[in-house]
Backbone as a printed PyTorch tensor [residue, N CA C, xyz], in Angstrom:
tensor([[[ 41.4430,  -3.3810,   7.4550],
         [ 40.6450,  -2.6770,   6.4610],
         [ 39.2400,  -3.2670,   6.3620]],

        [[ 39.1540,  -4.6220,   6.2900],
         [ 37.8500,  -5.2570,   6.1890],
         [ 37.0390,  -5.0750,   7.4640]],

        [[ 37.7130,  -5.1080,   8.6050],
         [ 37.0080,  -4.9840,   9.8740],
         [ 36.3610,  -3.6070,  10.0060]],

        [[ 37.0460,  -2.5620,   9.6270],
         [ 36.4740,  -1.2190,   9.7160],
         [ 35.3220,  -1.0450,   8.7290]],

        [[ 35.4070,  -1.6870,   7.5710],
         [ 34.3160,  -1.6250,   6.5950],
         [ 33.0650,  -2.2810,   7.1730]],

        [[ 33.2040,  -3.4170,   7.8490],
         [ 32.0600,  -4.0960,   8.4540],
         [ 31.4670,  -3.2720,   9.6000]],

        [[ 32.3000,  -2.5800,  10.3440],
         [ 31.8060,  -1.7240,  11.4290],
         [ 30.9950,  -0.5650,  10.8610]],

        [[ 31.4930,   0.0650,   9.8060],
         [ 30.7770,   1.1710,   9.1590],
         [ 29.4590,   0.6610,   8.5750]],

        [[ 29.4920,  -0.4670,   7.8860],
         [ 28.2770,  -1.0390,   7.2960],
         [ 27.2550,  -1.3880,   8.3740]],

        [[ 27.7040,  -2.0090,   9.4610],
         [ 26.7980,  -2.3380,  10.5660],
         [ 26.1810,  -1.1060,  11.2000]],

        [[ 26.9720,  -0.0500,  11.3550],
         [ 26.4730,   1.2010,  11.9210],
         [ 25.4270,   1.8420,  11.0120]],

        [[ 25.6930,   1.8490,   9.7140],
         [ 24.7400,   2.4200,   8.7480],
         [ 23.4380,   1.6270,   8.7580]],

        [[ 23.5050,   0.3050,   8.7550],
         [ 22.3040,  -0.5330,   8.7710],
         [ 21.5230,  -0.3100,  10.0610]],

        [[ 22.2040,  -0.2130,  11.1880],
         [ 21.5490,   0.0440,  12.4630],
         [ 20.8600,   1.4070,  12.4590]],

        [[ 21.5360,   2.4230,  11.9340],
         [ 20.9650,   3.7620,  11.8620],
         [ 19.7210,   3.7870,  10.9740]],

        [[ 19.7900,   3.1310,   9.8200],
         [ 18.6260,   3.0630,   8.9260],
         [ 17.4760,   2.3360,   9.6170]],

        [[ 17.7800,   1.2510,  10.3220],
         [ 16.7480,   0.5130,  11.0470],
         [ 16.0570,   1.3640,  12.1050]],

        [[ 16.8350,   2.1310,  12.8500],
         [ 16.2640,   3.0090,  13.8760],
         [ 15.3930,   4.0830,  13.2350]],

        [[ 15.8460,   4.6620,  12.1320],
         [ 15.0540,   5.6940,  11.4520],
         [ 13.7500,   5.1390,  10.8980]],

        [[ 13.7840,   3.9500,  10.3210],
         [ 12.5580,   3.3180,   9.8080],
         [ 11.6000,   3.0260,  10.9570]],

        [[ 12.1340,   2.4980,  12.0600],
         [ 11.2850,   2.2210,  13.2260],
         [ 10.6300,   3.5050,  13.7290]],

        [[ 11.4010,   4.5870,  13.8530],
         [ 10.8670,   5.8540,  14.3430],
         [  9.7990,   6.4100,  13.4090]],

        [[ 10.0380,   6.3400,  12.1160],
         [  9.1080,   6.9180,  11.1380],
         [  7.7970,   6.1440,  11.0480]],

        [[  7.8440,   4.8120,  11.0930],
         [  6.6630,   4.0190,  10.7880],
         [  6.0810,   3.2180,  11.9550]],

        [[  6.8240,   3.0030,  13.0330],
         [  6.3310,   2.1270,  14.0910],
         [  6.3030,   2.7670,  15.4770]],

        [[  7.0020,   3.8560,  15.6790],
         [  7.0050,   4.5550,  16.9540],
         [  5.6990,   5.3310,  17.0940]],

        [[  4.9790,   5.1310,  18.2040],
         [  3.7310,   5.8630,  18.4480],
         [  4.1050,   7.2480,  18.9590]],

        [[  3.9040,   8.2360,  18.0990],
         [  4.2700,   9.6190,  18.4160],
         [  3.3080,  10.2170,  19.4380]],

        [[  2.0320,   9.8840,  19.3250],
         [  1.0370,  10.4080,  20.2530],
         [ -0.1990,   9.5380,  20.2410]],

        [[ -0.9480,   9.5940,  21.3110],
         [ -2.2360,   8.9090,  21.3320],
         [ -3.2120,   9.7230,  22.1400]],

        [[ -4.4940,   9.5470,  21.8340],
         [ -5.5150,  10.3180,  22.5170],
         [ -6.8950,   9.9130,  22.0640]],

        [[ -7.8670,  10.7770,  22.3760],
         [ -9.2600,  10.5180,  22.0430],
         [ -9.7950,  11.7220,  21.2830]],

        [[-10.4920,  11.4570,  20.1930],
         [-11.1810,  12.5020,  19.4330],
         [-12.6680,  12.1950,  19.4720]],

        [[-13.4780,  13.2380,  19.5690],
         [-14.9250,  13.0900,  19.6260],
         [-15.5650,  13.8310,  18.4690]],

        [[-16.6590,  13.2770,  17.9750],
         [-17.3940,  13.9390,  16.9140],
         [-18.4170,  13.0080,  16.3030]],

        [[-19.0920,  13.5230,  15.2910],
         [-20.1150,  12.7560,  14.5870],
         [-19.4830,  12.0500,  13.4000]],

        [[-19.7480,  10.7740,  13.2930],
         [-19.1680,   9.9830,  12.2130],
         [-19.7750,  10.4000,  10.8840]],

        [[-18.9480,  10.8620,   9.9800],
         [-19.4000,  11.2690,   8.6500],
         [-19.4360,  10.0730,   7.7110]],

        [[-18.3540,   9.2950,   7.6790],
         [-18.3450,   8.0830,   6.8660],
         [-17.3160,   7.0930,   7.3740]],

        [[-17.5410,   5.8380,   7.0120],
         [-16.6040,   4.7490,   7.2710],
         [-16.6030,   3.8860,   6.0210]],

        [[-15.4550,   3.7540,   5.3710],
         [-15.3790,   3.0230,   4.1070],
         [-14.1640,   2.0970,   4.0800]],

        [[-14.2600,   1.0990,   3.2180],
         [-13.1260,   0.2150,   2.9460],
         [-12.6990,   0.5230,   1.5280]],

        [[-11.4290,   0.9080,   1.3580],
         [-10.9960,   1.2850,   0.0140],
         [ -9.5310,   0.9700,  -0.1970]],

        [[ -9.1200,   1.0050,  -1.4520],
         [ -7.7300,   0.7820,  -1.8040],
         [ -7.6140,  -0.0280,  -3.0690]],

        [[ -6.5120,   0.1570,  -3.7900],
         [ -6.2650,  -0.6010,  -5.0190],
         [ -5.6600,  -1.9660,  -4.7120]],

        [[ -4.5780,  -1.9890,  -3.9900],
         [ -3.9040,  -3.2470,  -3.6610],
         [ -4.2090,  -3.6390,  -2.2220]],

        [[ -3.9740,  -2.7240,  -1.2940],
         [ -4.2460,  -2.9620,   0.1180],
         [ -5.5890,  -2.3200,   0.4600]],

        [[ -6.5750,  -3.1370,   0.7870],
         [ -7.8790,  -2.6230,   1.1950],
         [ -7.7920,  -2.2200,   2.6620]],

        [[ -7.9600,  -0.9270,   2.9230],
         [ -7.8560,  -0.4200,   4.2810],
         [ -9.1750,   0.2230,   4.6860]],

        [[ -9.3810,   0.3270,   5.9840],
         [-10.5840,   0.9370,   6.5370],
         [-10.2850,   2.3970,   6.8550]],

        [[-11.1100,   3.2800,   6.3180],
         [-10.9120,   4.7190,   6.4960],
         [-12.2000,   5.3410,   7.0230]],

        [[-12.0760,   6.4690,   7.6920],
         [-13.2490,   7.1500,   8.2100],
         [-12.9830,   8.6160,   8.4530]],

        [[-14.0690,   9.3220,   8.7620],
         [-13.9660,  10.7500,   9.0610],
         [-15.0260,  11.1030,  10.0920]],

        [[-14.6230,  11.8680,  11.1130],
         [-15.5980,  12.4200,  12.0420],
         [-15.5730,  13.9350,  11.9350]],

        [[-16.7280,  14.5260,  12.1700],
         [-16.8830,  15.9740,  12.1470],
         [-16.9320,  16.4430,  13.5980]],

        [[-16.0280,  17.3480,  13.9380],
         [-15.9700,  17.9070,  15.2900],
         [-16.5100,  19.3240,  15.2460]],

        [[-17.3570,  19.6510,  16.1920],
         [-17.8910,  20.9990,  16.2650],
         [-17.1310,  21.7910,  17.3080]],

        [[-17.0580,  23.0860,  17.0900],
         [-16.3850,  23.9370,  18.0630],
         [-16.1980,  25.3270,  17.5140]],

        [[-15.6810,  26.1710,  18.3340],
         [-15.3990,  27.5360,  17.9090],
         [-14.0470,  27.5570,  17.2190]],

        [[-14.0110,  28.1820,  16.0570],
         [-12.7830,  28.1610,  15.2930],
         [-12.4390,  29.5130,  14.7240]],

        [[-11.7210,  29.5080,  13.6140],
         [-11.2120,  30.7350,  13.0030],
         [-12.2070,  31.3580,  12.0230]],

        [[-13.4370,  30.8860,  12.0350],
         [-14.4630,  31.4510,  11.1490],
         [-14.8630,  32.8330,  11.6190]],

        [[-16.0440,  33.2530,  11.2440],
         [-16.5530,  34.5410,  11.7000],
         [-16.6690,  34.5380,  13.2190]],

        [[-16.5190,  35.6810,  13.8260],
         [-16.5350,  35.7860,  15.2790],
         [-17.8480,  35.2460,  15.8420]],

        [[-17.7210,  34.3150,  16.7920],
         [-18.9000,  33.7770,  17.4530],
         [-19.6190,  32.6680,  16.6930]],

        [[-19.0900,  32.2490,  15.5710],
         [-19.7640,  31.1950,  14.7980],
         [-19.1620,  29.8410,  15.1390]],

        [[-19.9570,  28.8200,  14.9240],
         [-19.4800,  27.4610,  15.1530],
         [-18.8590,  26.9610,  13.8560]],

        [[-17.6510,  26.4530,  13.9560],
         [-16.9170,  25.9430,  12.8140],
         [-16.7110,  24.4470,  13.0120]],

        [[-16.7890,  23.6780,  11.9340],
         [-16.5660,  22.2420,  12.0790],
         [-15.1530,  21.8800,  11.6270]],

        [[-14.5790,  20.9160,  12.3240],
         [-13.2740,  20.3800,  11.9810],
         [-13.4680,  18.9410,  11.5590]],

        [[-12.6700,  18.5020,  10.6210],
         [-12.7500,  17.1260,  10.1560],
         [-11.5240,  16.3770,  10.6340]],

        [[-11.7440,  15.1720,  11.1510],
         [-10.6560,  14.3050,  11.5920],
         [-10.7270,  13.0400,  10.7580]],

        [[ -9.7770,  12.9040,   9.8350],
         [ -9.7200,  11.7130,   8.9900],
         [ -8.7860,  10.7090,   9.6280]],

        [[ -9.1870,   9.4380,   9.5790],
         [ -8.4380,   8.4040,  10.2740],
         [ -8.5280,   7.0860,   9.5280]],

        [[ -7.6500,   6.1760,   9.9010],
         [ -7.6840,   4.7940,   9.4210],
         [ -8.0410,   3.9190,  10.6170]],

        [[ -8.5830,   2.7420,  10.3300],
         [ -8.9940,   1.8180,  11.3840],
         [ -8.1890,   0.5400,  11.2430]],

        [[ -7.6290,   0.0690,  12.3510],
         [ -6.7790,  -1.1200,  12.3040],
         [ -7.5600,  -2.4170,  12.5150]],

        [[ -8.6280,  -2.3780,  13.2660],
         [ -9.3670,  -3.5810,  13.6520],
         [-10.6720,  -3.6940,  12.8670]],

        [[-10.9000,  -4.8010,  12.1410],
         [-12.1520,  -4.9650,  11.3900],
         [-13.4050,  -4.9150,  12.2760]],

        [[-13.3070,  -5.3400,  13.5180],
         [-14.4680,  -5.2960,  14.4240],
         [-14.8280,  -3.8490,  14.7710]],

        [[-13.8290,  -3.0070,  14.9690],
         [-14.0810,  -1.5830,  15.2290],
         [-14.7120,  -0.9520,  13.9950]],

        [[-14.2200,  -1.3090,  12.8160],
         [-14.7880,  -0.7750,  11.5780],
         [-16.2560,  -1.1750,  11.4340]],

        [[-16.5950,  -2.4140,  11.7400],
         [-17.9920,  -2.8620,  11.6430],
         [-18.8900,  -2.0580,  12.5690]],

        [[-18.4000,  -1.7430,  13.7600],
         [-19.1740,  -0.9400,  14.7000],
         [-19.3820,   0.4720,  14.1490]],

        [[-18.3510,   1.0490,  13.5640],
         [-18.4740,   2.3830,  12.9710],
         [-19.4120,   2.3710,  11.7750]],

        [[-19.2400,   1.3880,  10.9050],
         [-20.0420,   1.2950,   9.6840],
         [-21.5300,   1.1520,   9.9980]],

        [[-21.8590,   0.4300,  11.0430],
         [-23.2590,   0.1890,  11.3960],
         [-23.9030,   1.3880,  12.0920]],

        [[-23.1130,   2.3690,  12.5190],
         [-23.6440,   3.4890,  13.3040],
         [-23.2440,   4.8400,  12.7320]],

        [[-23.2430,   4.9790,  11.4360],
         [-22.8810,   6.2470,  10.8070],
         [-23.8430,   7.3450,  11.2320]],

        [[-23.3100,   8.5220,  11.4990],
         [-24.1170,   9.6610,  11.9070],
         [-24.2090,   9.8290,  13.4140]],

        [[-23.7910,   8.8460,  14.1680],
         [-23.8290,   8.9390,  15.6300],
         [-22.5560,   9.6170,  16.1440]],

        [[-22.6140,  10.0130,  17.4060],
         [-21.4610,  10.6500,  18.0430],
         [-20.5510,   9.5770,  18.6450]],

        [[-19.2630,   9.7020,  18.3850],
         [-18.2800,   8.7270,  18.8570],
         [-17.1540,   9.4200,  19.5890]],

        [[-16.5830,   8.7110,  20.5490],
         [-15.2980,   9.0500,  21.1470],
         [-14.3550,   7.9370,  20.7060]],

        [[-13.3620,   8.2830,  19.8940],
         [-12.4690,   7.2890,  19.2950],
         [-11.0610,   7.4280,  19.8620]],

        [[-10.4890,   6.3180,  20.3030],
         [ -9.0960,   6.3070,  20.7440],
         [ -8.2210,   6.0670,  19.5210]],

        [[ -7.1690,   6.8680,  19.3780],
         [ -6.2960,   6.7490,  18.2050],
         [ -4.8370,   6.8150,  18.6080]],

        [[ -4.0040,   6.3190,  17.6940],
         [ -2.5480,   6.4270,  17.8180],
         [ -2.0430,   7.2010,  16.6080]],

        [[ -1.0980,   8.0860,  16.8480],
         [ -0.5240,   8.8930,  15.7680],
         [  0.9040,   8.4240,  15.4880]],

        [[  1.1720,   8.1630,  14.2200],
         [  2.5030,   7.7740,  13.7690],
         [  3.0820,   8.8980,  12.9190]],

        [[  4.3870,   8.8850,  12.7050],
         [  5.0410,   9.9170,  11.8950],
         [  4.8840,   9.6680,  10.3960]],

        [[  4.6130,   8.4370,   9.9950],
         [  4.4810,   8.1160,   8.5800],
         [  3.3810,   7.0900,   8.3530]],

        [[  2.9960,   6.9220,   7.0980],
         [  1.9520,   5.9620,   6.7490],
         [  2.5600,   4.7550,   6.0520]],

        [[  1.9060,   3.6260,   6.2280],
         [  2.2490,   2.3980,   5.5190],
         [  1.0320,   1.9900,   4.7050]],

        [[  1.2090,   1.5050,   3.4760],
         [  0.0550,   1.2330,   2.6120],
         [ -0.9180,   0.2070,   3.1850]],

        [[ -0.4520,  -0.7520,   3.9500],
         [ -1.3460,  -1.7700,   4.4950],
         [ -1.9690,  -1.3460,   5.8200]],

        [[ -1.5050,  -0.2260,   6.3870],
         [ -2.0490,   0.2570,   7.6490],
         [ -3.1270,   1.3120,   7.4350]],

        [[ -3.1020,   2.0060,   6.3030],
         [ -4.1130,   3.0220,   6.0220],
         [ -3.5310,   4.2270,   5.3280]],

        [[ -4.4110,   5.1630,   4.9930],
         [ -4.0040,   6.3570,   4.2490],
         [ -3.6130,   7.5260,   5.1440]],

        [[ -3.8100,   7.3990,   6.4370],
         [ -3.5220,   8.5210,   7.3340],
         [ -2.5110,   8.1130,   8.4090]],

        [[ -2.0120,   9.1220,   9.1170],
         [ -1.0920,   8.8880,  10.2300],
         [ -1.8450,   8.5360,  11.4990]],

        [[ -3.1630,   8.7210,  11.5000],
         [ -3.9820,   8.4830,  12.6820],
         [ -4.6910,   7.1390,  12.5510]],

        [[ -4.4190,   6.2260,  13.4910],
         [ -4.9730,   4.8840,  13.4470],
         [ -5.8930,   4.7030,  14.6550]],

        [[ -7.1850,   4.5420,  14.3880],
         [ -8.1540,   4.3070,  15.4590],
         [ -8.0990,   2.8370,  15.8260]],

        [[ -7.9340,   2.5620,  17.1240],
         [ -7.8400,   1.1780,  17.5660],
         [ -9.0040,   0.7350,  18.4490]],

        [[ -9.8150,   1.6940,  18.9430],
         [-10.9930,   1.2880,  19.7010],
         [-11.9880,   2.4370,  19.8320]],

        [[-13.2330,   2.0390,  20.0490],
         [-14.3040,   2.9900,  20.3190],
         [-14.4360,   3.1200,  21.8290]],

        [[-14.2400,   4.3220,  22.3350],
         [-14.3330,   4.5560,  23.7720],
         [-15.7880,   4.7140,  24.1930]],

        [[-16.5630,   5.4820,  23.3940],
         [-17.9540,   5.7610,  23.7310],
         [-18.7320,   6.0420,  22.4490]],

        [[-20.0100,   5.6850,  22.4530],
         [-20.8810,   5.9700,  21.3090],
         [-22.2070,   6.4520,  21.8560]],

        [[-22.7310,   7.5350,  21.2620],
         [-24.0280,   8.0980,  21.7020],
         [-24.9810,   8.1370,  20.5190]]])
């Protein structure tokens, strides 16, 4: 009786561990986004995180033939990358990011975590 209880408990703990890993630590996708840096800020009540937004131009669902802007909000993991962004607001950037399924308060407010600047113009 006790042995089966420990097996069930171990299985449940393992399953919860796998689900937590998948939700918060598994990199679901990664890529590069390009656009003009709108802002880069450090904010938070308890955990001060680095946040930013780039504006992407392109054709979208607006009026036919008009240029529509898209906003890409992201968090920054590396303070050195944040300093580079903060010092060059308004410039065009190509940012490499990782996408997670969930957010953690000390990692940032978004699922998208920028880890390096690929190019700056």
